[in-house]
KEKE-3310 file (N, C-alpha, C; in steps of 0.2 Angstrom, whole numbers, plus 5000, padded with zeros to 4 digits):
npx = (4704:4713:4708:4709:4723:4725:4720:4729:4732:4744:4753:4755:4746:4734:4736:4737:4724:4716:4721:4717:4703:4700:4706:4698:4685:4689:4693:4680:4673:4681:4679:4665:4665:4673:4664:4653:4660:4663:4651:4647:4654:4649:4641:4651:4660:4659:4663:4676:4693:4705:4707:4703:4687:4688:4701:4714:4725:4721:4710:4717:4727:4721:4712:4722:4730:4720:4718:4731:4731:4720:4725:4736:4729:4723:4734:4743:4736:4732:4745:4750:4741:4742:4754:4751:4751:4742:4736:4736:4727:4715:4712:4709:4698)
npy = (4856:4867:4877:4871:4870:4884:4888:4883:4870:4857:4851:4837:4833:4835:4827:4814:4814:4813:4801:4792:4793:4788:4775:4769:4769:4760:4748:4745:4742:4731:4722:4720:4715:4703:4696:4694:4687:4675:4670:4667:4656:4643:4645:4648:4638:4627:4634:4636:4630:4619:4626:4630:4635:4642:4647:4651:4659:4668:4674:4681:4689:4697:4706:4713:4719:4727:4736:4742:4749:4758:4765:4771:4778:4788:4794:4800:4811:4819:4822:4830:4841:4845:4852:4864:4881:4890:4902:4904:4893:4897:4909:4903:4896)
npz = (4725:4723:4731:4744:4745:4744:4756:4765:4766:4765:4750:4751:4760:4753:4742:4748:4753:4741:4735:4746:4745:4732:4733:4743:4736:4726:4733:4738:4726:4722:4732:4730:4717:4719:4727:4718:4708:4715:4718:4705:4701:4699:4687:4678:4677:4668:4656:4657:4653:4658:4669:4686:4692:4704:4706:4716:4713:4703:4709:4718:4711:4701:4708:4715:4705:4700:4711:4711:4699:4701:4711:4705:4695:4703:4709:4700:4693:4704:4710:4701:4701:4715:4714:4708:4708:4721:4719:4705:4702:4709:4702:4689:4692)
capx = (4711:4716:4705:4712:4730:4725:4718:4734:4733:4750:4752:4755:4740:4729:4738:4734:4716:4713:4722:4713:4696:4700:4707:4692:4681:4692:4692:4673:4672:4685:4675:4659:4667:4675:4658:4650:4664:4663:4644:4645:4659:4645:4639:4657:4664:4659:4666:4684:4697:4712:4708:4697:4683:4690:4708:4716:4730:4717:4706:4722:4731:4717:4710:4728:4731:4715:4719:4737:4729:4716:4730:4740:4725:4722:4740:4746:4733:4733:4752:4751:4736:4745:4760:4749:4751:4736:4734:4734:4721:4709:4711:4707:4691)
capy = (4856:4873:4880:4868:4872:4891:4889:4881:4863:4855:4847:4830:4831:4835:4821:4808:4814:4810:4794:4788:4792:4783:4768:4767:4767:4754:4742:4743:4739:4725:4717:4718:4710:4696:4692:4692:4681:4669:4667:4665:4651:4638:4646:4649:4632:4623:4638:4636:4624:4618:4631:4629:4641:4645:4647:4656:4664:4673:4678:4686:4693:4702:4712:4717:4723:4733:4741:4746:4753:4763:4770:4775:4783:4793:4797:4804:4818:4822:4824:4836:4846:4847:4856:4870:4887:4891:4909:4902:4889:4901:4913:4899:4894)
capz = (4727:4723:4737:4750:4746:4746:4763:4770:4766:4761:4744:4752:4763:4748:4738:4752:4753:4735:4735:4750:4743:4727:4736:4746:4731:4723:4738:4738:4720:4721:4736:4727:4711:4722:4729:4712:4705:4719:4717:4698:4699:4696:4680:4673:4678:4661:4651:4658:4651:4662:4675:4690:4693:4710:4706:4720:4710:4699:4714:4721:4706:4697:4712:4717:4699:4699:4716:4709:4693:4704:4715:4700:4692:4708:4711:4694:4692:4711:4711:4696:4704:4721:4713:4705:4712:4723:4716:4698:4702:4711:4696:4684:4694)
cpx = (4714:4714:4708:4719:4730:4724:4723:4736:4740:4748:4751:4749:4734:4730:4735:4727:4713:4715:4718:4706:4696:4702:4701:4686:4683:4691:4685:4671:4675:4681:4669:4660:4669:4669:4654:4653:4663:4656:4643:4650:4655:4643:4645:4661:4664:4662:4674:4687:4703:4713:4702:4693:4684:4697:4710:4721:4726:4713:4711:4725:4727:4714:4716:4730:4726:4716:4725:4735:4725:4720:4734:4735:4723:4728:4743:4742:4733:4739:4752:4747:4739:4751:4758:4749:4744:4733:4732:4728:4715:4708:4707:4699:4687)
cpy = (4862:4877:4877:4870:4880:4892:4886:4874:4862:4851:4840:4828:4830:4828:4814:4808:4811:4803:4790:4787:4787:4776:4765:4765:4760:4748:4740:4740:4732:4720:4715:4713:4703:4692:4690:4686:4675:4666:4665:4659:4645:4639:4646:4642:4628:4627:4638:4630:4624:4623:4630:4635:4645:4645:4653:4661:4669:4677:4682:4691:4699:4707:4716:4721:4729:4738:4745:4751:4759:4768:4774:4780:4789:4797:4802:4811:4822:4825:4831:4842:4849:4852:4863:4875:4889:4897:4907:4898:4893:4906:4910:4897:4900)
cpz = (4728:4729:4743:4751:4747:4753:4768:4770:4762:4755:4746:4756:4758:4743:4741:4752:4747:4734:4740:4748:4737:4729:4739:4741:4727:4727:4738:4732:4719:4726:4733:4721:4714:4724:4723:4709:4709:4718:4710:4696:4696:4689:4675:4673:4671:4655:4651:4656:4655:4667:4679:4691:4699:4711:4710:4718:4706:4704:4718:4717:4703:4702:4714:4711:4698:4705:4714:4704:4696:4708:4710:4696:4696:4709:4706:4693:4699:4712:4707:4699:4711:4720:4710:4710:4714:4719:4708:4698:4704:4705:4690:4685:4694)
residu = (MET:GLY:ILE:ARG:ILE:ALA:LEU:GLY:ALA:ARG:GLY:ALA:HIS:VAL:LEU:TRP:LEU:VAL:ILE:GLY:GLU:GLY:LEU:ARG:LEU:ALA:LEU:ILE:GLY:VAL:ALA:ALA:GLY:LEU:LEU:ALA:ALA:LEU:GLN:SER:THR:GLY:VAL:MET:ALA:HIS:LEU:LEU:PHE:GLU:VAL:SER:SER:THR:ASP:PRO:ALA:ILE:PHE:ALA:ILE:VAL:PRO:LEU:MET:LEU:VAL:ILE:VAL:ALA:VAL:LEU:ALA:CYS:TYR:LEU:PRO:ALA:ARG:ARG:ALA:SER:LYS:VAL:ASP:PRO:ILE:VAL:ALA:LEU:ARG:HIS:GLU)
# end
């Protein structure tokens, strides 16, 4: 990131680049997890009490929360790194 900023990229551009990559990976993981969860509902049905194995609220809230956590996990370090002076970053590397 320090090299990109030193070559002229704005901090906001670098920030969105990192968030976009992280969000892409998170969405791929959530999609794979949802497919696996839907396929395993038959196995899990007898283990659940008072909740259906295909509860739409669970299948909506859990992936949403995972995506929110992934975006925050990408945003916080990327924001801090985008505010670093490029000369300091290049000297450190």
